[in-house]
C-alpha positions as CSV (number, residue, x, y, z in Angstrom):
1,X,31.6,-15.6,14.5
2,X,32.7,-15.9,18.0
3,X,30.2,-13.2,19.0
4,X,27.4,-15.2,17.3
5,X,28.5,-18.4,19.2
6,X,28.4,-16.5,22.5
7,X,24.9,-15.0,21.8
8,X,23.7,-18.4,20.9
9,X,25.1,-19.9,24.1
10,X,23.3,-17.1,26.1
11,X,20.1,-17.6,24.3
12,X,20.2,-21.4,25.2
13,X,20.9,-20.5,28.9
14,X,18.0,-17.9,28.9
15,X,15.7,-20.6,27.4
16,X,16.7,-23.1,30.0
17,X,16.1,-20.6,32.9
18,X,12.7,-19.8,31.6
19,X,12.0,-23.5,31.4
20,X,12.9,-24.0,35.0
21,X,10.8,-21.0,36.2
22,X,7.6,-22.4,34.6
23,X,7.4,-19.5,32.3
24,X,5.9,-19.9,28.8
25,X,8.6,-21.3,26.6
26,X,9.2,-19.1,23.5
27,X,10.2,-20.5,20.1
28,X,13.9,-20.5,20.1
29,X,14.1,-19.1,16.6
30,X,12.5,-15.9,17.9
31,X,15.0,-15.6,20.7
32,X,17.9,-16.3,18.5
33,X,18.2,-16.9,14.7
34,X,21.7,-18.1,13.9
35,X,21.1,-18.0,10.1
36,X,19.8,-14.4,10.3
37,X,22.9,-13.3,12.2
38,X,25.3,-15.0,9.8
39,X,23.4,-13.5,6.9
40,X,23.8,-10.1,8.4
41,X,27.5,-10.7,9.0
42,X,28.0,-11.8,5.4
43,X,26.0,-8.8,4.0
44,X,28.1,-6.3,6.1
45,X,31.4,-7.7,4.4
46,X,29.8,-8.2,0.9
47,X,29.7,-5.0,-1.1
48,X,28.3,-6.6,-4.2
49,X,25.0,-7.5,-2.5
50,X,24.1,-3.8,-2.2
51,X,25.1,-3.0,-5.8
52,X,23.3,-6.0,-6.9
53,X,20.1,-5.0,-4.9
54,X,20.2,-1.5,-6.3
55,X,20.6,-2.9,-9.8
56,X,17.6,-5.1,-9.4
57,X,15.5,-2.4,-8.1
58,X,16.5,-0.1,-11.0
59,X,15.6,-2.9,-13.5
60,X,12.2,-3.5,-11.7
61,X,11.5,0.3,-11.8
62,X,12.4,0.3,-15.5
63,X,10.0,-2.6,-16.3
64,X,7.2,-0.9,-14.3
65,X,7.8,2.3,-16.0
66,X,7.7,0.6,-19.3
67,X,4.4,-1.4,-18.4
68,X,2.5,1.5,-16.9
69,X,4.0,4.5,-18.6
70,X,6.1,7.1,-16.8
71,X,4.1,9.1,-14.3
72,X,5.1,12.3,-12.9
């Protein structure tokens, strides 16, 4: 989390430098998306997410196979 805080601080600094240099100001969310960073960190430590995703994909594949028939 400290790394995310540091990256956010650097993004704010870069944004303010661009403001003073009269450059076009980008949307801050494109420069740094804290929610995306925290989500990636949580997903890295959460093994159940990968298992749940694979289970959902297999279930969806089964439903599609039942609906359209198995094609080889």
